[in-house]
VEXDREN-2710 file (C-alpha; in Angstrom, 1 decimal):
% VEXDREN-2710
k/r/px/py/pz
1/MET/-11.0/57.7/82.3
2/ASN/-13.9/56.1/82.1
3/LYS/-17.2/57.7/81.8
4/LEU/-20.5/56.3/80.6
5/ALA/-22.3/59.1/79.1
6/GLN/-25.7/60.2/80.1
7/MET/-28.6/61.7/78.2
8/SER/-32.3/61.1/77.5
9/THR/-34.3/61.5/74.2
10/PRO/-36.0/58.8/72.4
11/GLU/-34.4/55.6/71.2
12/PRO/-32.4/54.0/69.5
13/ARG/-30.0/53.9/72.4
14/VAL/-26.1/53.8/72.7
15/GLY/-24.3/53.3/75.6
16/PHE/-20.4/55.0/75.7
17/VAL/-17.5/54.2/77.7
18/SER/-14.6/56.8/76.8
19/LEU/-11.3/55.7/78.6
20/GLY/-7.7/57.0/77.9
21/CYS/-6.0/60.6/78.3
22/PRO/-7.6/64.2/77.2
23/LYS/-7.0/63.7/73.8
24/ALA/-9.1/60.0/73.4
25/LEU/-11.9/62.2/75.4
26/VAL/-12.0/64.7/72.6
27/ASP/-12.6/61.7/70.1
28/SER/-15.7/60.8/72.3
29/GLU/-16.8/64.1/72.3
30/GLN/-17.2/64.4/68.8
31/ILE/-18.6/60.3/68.5
32/LEU/-21.4/61.7/70.8
33/SER/-22.0/64.7/69.6
34/ARG/-22.4/63.5/66.1
35/LEU/-24.6/60.5/67.6
36/ARG/-27.3/62.8/69.1
37/ALA/-26.9/65.1/65.7
38/GLU/-28.5/62.0/64.0
39/GLY/-31.3/61.4/66.8
40/TYR/-29.4/58.5/69.0
41/ASP/-30.1/58.4/72.2
42/ILE/-27.0/58.3/74.9
43/ALA/-28.1/55.7/77.6
44/PRO/-26.7/55.8/81.0
45/ASP/-26.5/52.0/81.7
46/TYR/-25.5/48.6/79.4
47/ALA/-29.1/46.9/79.8
48/GLY/-31.0/50.3/78.0
49/SER/-28.6/50.3/75.2
50/ASP/-29.4/48.9/71.8
51/LEU/-25.4/48.4/71.4
52/VAL/-22.0/50.2/73.0
53/VAL/-18.9/52.1/71.9
54/VAL/-15.8/51.3/74.1
55/ASN/-13.3/54.1/73.3
56/THR/-9.9/52.0/74.2
57/CYS/-6.2/53.3/75.4
58/GLY/-3.4/51.3/74.0
59/PHE/-0.2/53.4/75.3
60/ILE/0.9/51.3/78.3
61/ASP/0.1/47.6/79.9
62/SER/-2.2/48.5/82.4
63/ALA/-4.1/51.0/80.5
64/ILE/-4.3/47.8/77.8
65/ALA/-5.8/45.9/80.4
66/GLU/-8.3/48.6/81.5
67/SER/-9.3/49.0/78.1
68/LEU/-9.6/44.6/77.9
69/ASP/-11.5/45.0/80.7
70/ALA/-13.9/47.4/79.4
71/ILE/-14.7/45.6/76.7
72/GLY/-15.3/42.3/78.4
73/GLU/-17.9/44.1/80.4
74/ALA/-19.4/45.6/77.7
75/MET/-19.9/42.0/76.2
76/ALA/-21.1/40.4/79.2
77/GLU/-23.8/43.2/80.5
78/ASN/-24.9/44.2/76.8
79/GLY/-23.2/42.0/73.8
80/ARG/-23.4/44.4/71.0
81/VAL/-19.7/45.9/71.3
82/ILE/-18.1/48.4/68.6
83/VAL/-14.4/49.2/69.8
84/THR/-12.4/52.3/68.9
85/GLY/-9.7/53.9/69.8
86/CYS/-6.0/53.5/70.5
87/LEU/-6.3/49.6/71.5
88/GLY/-8.3/49.6/68.0
89/ARG/-5.0/49.2/66.1
90/ASP/-4.5/45.8/67.8
91/ALA/-7.8/44.4/66.0
92/ALA/-6.5/40.8/66.2
93/ARG/-5.7/40.8/70.0
94/ILE/-9.3/42.2/70.6
95/ARG/-10.8/39.8/68.6
96/SER/-8.8/36.9/70.1
97/ALA/-10.0/38.3/73.4
98/TYR/-13.6/38.9/72.4
99/PRO/-14.6/37.6/68.8
100/GLY/-17.9/38.6/69.3
101/VAL/-17.3/42.7/69.0
102/LEU/-19.7/44.1/66.5
103/ALA/-16.5/46.4/64.9
104/VAL/-13.0/47.5/65.9
105/THR/-11.9/51.1/64.7
106/GLY/-8.6/53.0/65.4
107/PRO/-8.1/56.4/67.0
108/GLN/-9.9/59.1/65.4
109/ALA/-12.1/56.9/63.7
110/LEU/-15.3/59.5/63.6
111/GLU/-17.1/57.9/60.1
112/GLU/-15.6/54.3/60.7
113/VAL/-17.4/54.5/64.1
114/MET/-20.8/55.9/62.7
115/THR/-20.5/53.7/59.7
116/ALA/-20.7/51.1/62.1
117/VAL/-23.3/52.1/64.1
118/HIS/-25.2/53.1/61.1
119/GLU/-24.5/49.0/59.9
120/ARG/-26.2/47.7/63.2
121/LEU/-28.4/50.4/64.7
122/PRO/-29.9/52.6/61.7
123/PRO/-30.2/56.1/62.9
124/PRO/-33.9/57.5/63.1
125/HIS/-33.6/60.3/60.3
126/ASP/-31.2/62.5/59.0
127/PRO/-28.9/64.9/60.7
128/PHE/-29.8/68.0/62.0
129/ALA/-27.4/70.3/63.6
130/SER/-30.4/71.9/65.9
131/LEU/-30.4/68.5/67.6
132/ILE/-27.2/69.5/69.4
133/PRO/-25.7/72.4/71.0
134/PRO/-23.1/74.5/68.8
135/GLN/-20.5/73.2/71.7
136/GLY/-21.1/69.6/70.7
137/ILE/-21.7/67.3/73.4
138/ARG/-18.9/67.3/76.2
139/LEU/-17.8/64.9/79.0
140/THR/-16.4/67.7/80.7
141/PRO/-18.2/70.1/83.1
142/ARG/-20.2/72.9/81.4
143/HIS/-17.5/75.6/82.5
144/TYR/-14.1/73.9/81.1
145/ALA/-13.5/72.1/77.5
146/TYR/-10.4/70.4/76.0
147/LEU/-9.5/72.0/73.1
148/LYS/-7.7/69.6/70.3
149/ILE/-5.4/71.2/68.5
150/SER/-3.5/68.9/66.1
151/GLU/-3.6/64.8/65.9
152/GLY/0.0/62.6/66.1
153/CYS/3.3/63.5/66.8
154/ASN/6.7/63.6/64.3
155/HIS/8.6/62.5/67.3
156/ARG/10.2/58.7/67.5
157/CYS/10.9/58.5/71.6
158/SER/12.1/55.3/72.1
159/PHE/9.7/54.2/75.0
160/CYS/6.8/55.8/72.9
161/ILE/4.4/54.5/70.6
162/ILE/2.1/57.0/69.8
163/PRO/2.9/57.6/66.1
164/SER/2.3/54.0/65.5
165/LEU/-1.6/54.6/66.9
166/ARG/-2.1/58.0/65.7
167/GLY/0.3/58.7/63.0
168/ASP/2.6/61.7/62.5
169/LEU/1.9/65.6/63.3
170/VAL/-1.5/66.4/61.4
171/SER/-2.5/70.5/62.9
172/ARG/-5.8/71.4/62.3
173/PRO/-6.4/74.4/60.3
174/ILE/-6.2/77.2/62.6
175/GLY/-9.6/79.1/61.9
176/GLU/-11.1/75.6/62.8
177/VAL/-9.9/75.7/65.9
178/VAL/-10.4/79.2/67.1
179/ALA/-14.2/78.9/65.8
180/GLU/-14.6/76.3/67.9
181/ALA/-12.8/78.0/70.8
182/GLU/-15.3/80.6/70.0
183/ARG/-18.6/78.4/70.5
184/LEU/-17.4/77.1/73.3
185/ALA/-16.4/80.8/75.0
186/ALA/-20.2/81.4/73.2
187/ALA/-21.7/78.3/75.8
188/GLY/-20.3/79.3/79.0
189/VAL/-17.0/77.5/79.3
190/ARG/-14.8/79.8/81.3
191/GLU/-11.6/77.8/80.8
192/LEU/-9.9/76.0/77.7
193/LEU/-7.8/73.4/78.0
194/VAL/-5.1/73.3/75.2
195/ILE/-4.2/69.7/74.4
196/SER/-2.5/67.6/71.2
197/GLN/0.3/65.1/71.6
198/ASP/2.8/68.1/70.9
199/THR/1.2/71.4/71.2
200/SER/4.7/73.4/70.5
201/ALA/5.0/71.5/67.4
202/TYR/1.1/72.7/66.1
203/GLY/1.2/74.1/62.3
204/ALA/4.8/72.6/61.8
205/ASP/3.1/69.9/59.3
206/LEU/1.5/73.0/57.2
207/ARG/5.0/74.4/57.2
208/PHE/3.5/77.4/59.1
209/ARG/1.1/78.5/56.1
210/THR/-0.9/81.4/56.9
211/GLY/-4.4/80.9/57.5
212/PHE/-7.5/82.5/58.0
213/VAL/-9.6/83.9/61.4
214/ASP/-12.6/85.7/60.9
215/GLY/-11.5/86.8/57.5
216/ARG/-8.5/88.0/58.2
217/PRO/-4.9/86.2/57.5
218/LEU/-2.9/84.6/60.9
219/ARG/0.2/82.4/60.8
220/SER/-0.7/78.6/62.0
221/ASP/1.6/78.3/64.5
222/ILE/1.7/78.0/68.5
223/ALA/2.5/81.2/69.1
224/HIS/-0.3/83.1/67.1
225/LEU/-2.8/80.5/67.9
226/ALA/-1.9/81.3/71.6
227/ALA/-2.6/84.8/71.0
228/ALA/-6.1/84.8/69.2
229/LEU/-7.3/81.9/72.1
230/GLY/-6.1/84.9/74.5
231/ASP/-8.5/87.0/72.6
232/LEU/-11.2/85.4/74.0
233/GLY/-11.3/86.7/77.6
234/ILE/-10.9/83.4/79.3
235/TRP/-8.6/81.0/80.8
236/VAL/-6.4/79.6/78.3
237/ARG/-3.8/76.5/79.5
238/LEU/-1.7/74.9/77.9
239/HIS/-1.0/71.0/77.9
240/TYR/2.2/68.9/76.6
241/VAL/4.5/71.4/75.5
242/TYR/7.7/70.3/74.5
243/PRO/10.9/73.0/75.6
244/TYR/11.3/74.2/72.2
245/PRO/13.3/77.5/71.7
246/HIS/10.1/79.3/70.4
247/VAL/7.9/78.3/73.2
248/ASP/10.0/82.3/74.2
249/ARG/6.9/83.8/72.3
250/LEU/4.5/82.4/74.9
251/ILE/5.9/83.8/77.5
252/PRO/4.9/87.4/77.2
253/LEU/1.4/86.8/76.8
254/MET/1.9/85.0/79.6
255/ALA/3.0/88.7/81.3
256/GLU/0.2/90.5/79.6
257/GLU/-2.5/87.6/81.0
258/ARG/-3.8/86.5/78.3
259/LEU/-2.0/83.2/78.9
260/LEU/-3.1/81.6/82.7
261/PRO/0.8/81.2/83.4
262/TYR/1.0/77.7/83.2
263/LEU/3.3/74.8/81.4
264/ASP/2.7/71.5/81.3
265/MET/6.3/70.1/80.0
266/PRO/6.9/66.6/79.4
267/LEU/10.4/66.6/80.4
268/GLN/11.0/63.1/81.1
269/HIS/15.1/62.6/82.5
270/GLY/17.4/65.5/83.2
271/HIS/20.8/63.2/82.4
272/PRO/22.0/63.6/78.8
273/ARG/22.7/59.9/78.3
274/ILE/19.5/59.1/79.2
275/LEU/17.2/61.6/76.7
276/LYS/19.6/60.7/74.2
277/ALA/18.4/57.0/74.6
278/MET/15.0/57.9/75.1
279/ARG/15.2/60.1/71.7
280/ARG/13.7/63.2/74.0
281/PRO/14.2/66.6/71.8
282/ALA/15.5/68.2/74.5
283/ALA/18.8/69.3/76.7
284/ALA/18.4/69.7/80.5
285/GLU/21.1/72.6/80.7
286/ARG/19.0/74.3/78.0
287/VAL/16.0/73.7/79.6
288/LEU/17.1/74.8/82.9
289/GLU/18.2/77.8/81.5
290/ARG/15.1/78.6/80.1
291/ILE/12.9/77.9/83.1
292/ARG/15.1/80.6/85.1
293/ARG/14.5/83.1/82.3
294/TRP/10.6/82.5/82.0
295/ARG/10.5/82.8/86.0
296/GLY/12.6/85.9/85.4
297/GLN/9.4/87.5/83.2
298/VAL/6.5/86.0/84.7
299/PRO/7.1/85.2/88.5
300/GLU/3.9/83.1/89.2
301/LEU/4.5/80.7/86.5
302/VAL/4.0/77.0/87.3
303/LEU/5.5/74.3/85.8
304/ARG/4.4/71.1/85.5
305/SER/6.2/68.2/84.1
306/THR/6.1/64.3/83.6
307/PHE/9.5/61.9/84.2
308/ILE/10.2/58.2/83.7
309/VAL/12.8/56.4/86.5
310/GLY/14.2/53.5/86.0
311/PHE/14.7/53.9/81.9
312/PRO/16.7/50.7/80.4
313/GLY/20.5/51.2/81.4
314/GLU/19.6/54.1/84.0
315/THR/22.9/54.1/86.3
316/GLU/22.7/55.1/90.0
317/ALA/24.5/58.1/89.4
318/GLU/22.3/58.9/86.0
319/PHE/19.2/58.7/88.7
320/GLU/21.0/61.1/91.1
321/ALA/21.1/63.5/88.2
322/LEU/17.9/63.5/87.9
323/LEU/17.0/64.0/91.5
324/ASP/19.5/66.9/91.3
325/PHE/17.6/68.4/88.1
326/LEU/14.3/67.9/89.8
327/ARG/16.3/69.7/93.1
328/GLU/17.3/73.0/90.7
329/ALA/14.1/73.3/88.2
330/GLN/11.5/73.3/91.4
331/LEU/9.0/72.1/89.6
332/ASP/5.7/72.8/90.6
333/ARG/3.7/69.8/90.0
334/VAL/5.0/66.8/88.8
335/GLY/4.1/63.0/87.6
336/ALA/6.4/60.3/87.3
337/PHE/6.4/56.9/86.4
338/ALA/8.8/53.6/86.9
339/TYR/9.6/52.4/83.6
340/SER/7.2/49.9/81.7
341/PRO/8.1/48.1/78.7
342/VAL/5.3/48.8/75.9
343/ASP/5.0/46.5/72.9
344/GLY/6.4/48.1/69.8
345/ALA/9.1/50.3/71.6
346/ALA/12.1/50.3/70.9
347/ALA/13.4/51.2/74.3
348/ASN/12.4/47.3/75.1
349/ALA/15.5/46.1/73.1
350/LEU/17.9/48.2/75.1
351/PRO/20.7/46.5/77.3
352/GLY/20.7/47.6/81.3
353/ALA/17.1/46.9/82.2
354/VAL/16.6/47.9/85.7
355/PRO/15.4/45.3/88.2
356/GLU/11.2/46.2/89.1
357/ALA/12.2/46.1/92.6
358/GLU/14.9/48.9/91.6
359/ARG/12.6/51.2/89.9
360/GLN/9.8/51.0/92.2
361/ALA/12.5/52.3/95.1
362/ARG/13.7/55.1/92.6
363/LEU/10.5/55.6/91.8
364/GLU/9.1/56.4/95.7
365/THR/12.6/57.9/96.3
366/PHE/12.1/60.6/93.5
367/MET/8.0/61.5/94.5
368/ALA/9.4/62.0/98.1
369/VAL/12.0/64.6/96.7
370/GLN/9.3/66.3/94.8
371/ALA/6.6/66.2/97.1
372/GLY/9.2/68.6/99.4
373/ILE/9.4/70.8/96.6
374/SER/5.8/71.1/95.7
375/ALA/4.9/71.2/99.3
376/THR/7.6/74.3/99.6
377/ARG/6.4/75.9/96.8
378/LEU/2.8/75.6/97.9
379/GLN/3.7/77.3/101.5
380/GLU/5.4/80.3/99.8
381/ARG/2.0/81.0/98.3
382/ILE/0.5/81.4/102.0
383/GLY/-1.1/85.1/102.3
384/GLY/-1.3/86.0/98.8
385/ARG/-4.3/87.3/96.5
386/GLU/-5.4/85.0/93.5
387/THR/-8.1/84.1/91.6
388/VAL/-9.8/81.1/91.4
389/LEU/-12.4/79.4/89.4
390/VAL/-15.1/76.9/91.4
391/ASP/-15.3/73.7/90.0
392/GLY/-18.2/72.4/93.0
393/ARG/-17.9/71.0/96.5
394/ASP/-17.1/68.0/98.2
395/GLU/-18.8/65.9/100.6
396/ASP/-18.2/68.1/103.4
397/GLY/-19.9/70.9/101.6
398/THR/-16.4/72.9/101.2
399/LEU/-16.3/74.7/98.2
400/ILE/-13.2/73.2/95.6
401/ALA/-11.6/75.4/93.1
402/ARG/-8.9/75.8/91.4
403/SER/-6.2/78.2/91.2
404/ARG/-4.5/79.5/87.7
405/GLY/-2.1/76.7/88.2
406/ASP/-4.4/74.1/88.5
407/ALA/-5.4/71.8/86.0
408/PRO/-8.5/70.3/86.2
409/GLU/-8.0/66.4/87.6
410/ILE/-4.0/66.3/87.5
411/ASP/-2.9/68.9/89.8
412/GLY/-4.4/70.5/93.1
413/VAL/-7.7/72.3/94.1
414/VAL/-8.0/74.9/96.3
415/GLN/-10.6/74.3/99.1
416/VAL/-12.7/77.4/100.2
417/ALA/-14.1/77.3/103.2
418/GLY/-17.4/79.4/104.2
419/ALA/-18.4/80.5/100.9
420/ASP/-21.1/79.5/98.4
421/ALA/-20.5/80.2/94.6
422/PRO/-22.0/78.1/91.7
423/ALA/-19.3/76.1/89.6
424/GLY/-17.8/78.0/87.0
425/SER/-17.6/81.0/89.2
426/PHE/-14.5/83.0/89.8
427/LEU/-13.7/84.3/93.0
428/GLU/-10.8/86.2/94.5
429/VAL/-9.8/84.4/97.4
430/GLU/-6.7/84.8/100.4
431/ILE/-5.0/81.9/100.4
432/THR/-4.7/80.3/104.0
433/GLY/-3.0/77.6/104.5
434/ALA/-1.3/74.7/102.3
435/THR/-1.2/71.0/102.3
436/GLU/1.4/68.6/100.4
437/HIS/-0.8/69.1/97.0
438/ASP/-3.7/71.9/97.8
439/LEU/-4.1/75.1/99.3
440/VAL/-6.9/76.7/101.6
441/ALA/-8.3/79.9/101.3
442/ARG/-10.8/82.4/102.2
443/VAL/-13.0/84.5/100.0
444/VAL/-11.4/88.1/100.1
END
């Protein structure tokens, strides 16, 4: 994601570029909220900025390249640049490429970023909360928002460097999380997208101790947090949910329509040896059994996942086993990547590197299999009635909405012909058609 935030209030003016995942987007929103609280204007372009903050991503090579390009563009167009985010952990690399940057900080570095801004561009006055809305500054449309419940991760997956970038799991107090959700709901947010590095592990670092929500005690774990969020009367969607056994406790909340019947589970592979080499915390057989049980309780459950093909040492037979897993799991939405070495990842040292051409061929085969599965599952929804949330219109004027099974930006959409409704509206529709990724509907 690359957004140059836009607002117009008096100077001093800060330009802002936000890159990376929704977790980084939340970091950007927190920095922007603090800047606005202190009276800074958020400029719409480089030329009108007194300095520019670039929030970077450093997870894979393509993201690193995009971040370095964004820093370079900001340096060329403005020249006064503060760098933050995951790539900021490698300050030497940034300063080697762009020695003139004003400051470099790592991720989750609100105070460090503000200190750097203050040193180069003093605030016009002391902070006053009334200068910003209670929900803060958001980079998402008004009707949905990301709710980050924790930072970091305790897993040590061999292909991943997130713990070295963002540290171990640190859960936010449950009362703080619910209070933020209440503010967002009061401000008109109709959908909360719950995110973290490992949503299922929420509260583990706190030993699931009791916190307080509106004065009442509540255990700090994902099931109790999800139940509290489900009481707000808006859509609640869960992302990055590892399929631990205690995730079973979330399914009844979906059956009761307190949570959306949607789970985003990063499974990564379907063969036990590859999962072990990846250091993944799940076994394929138990995942398939759990999926069957979940769908028995909530037939409309939509499952999204991500996978890596061409992992070091992956044989042709193991890749075929992954395809068999895919066919049996019948996942609704899937993203996949050909394995790419990441600096600092343990998997780089594993034997049996798969040639690049073979990795790409396997990726194409994998996505072709999944495309057929996704298309079939969408076809099965034709004739049904569903509630959709309107996001806006496309260039042809067709209303673009999302069903309960569609997360923004990563899943499909529902095209509603001949309808008129503002963004953030809920509509009841009948599904009349389907493409490979999207649904077509009419208002009931």
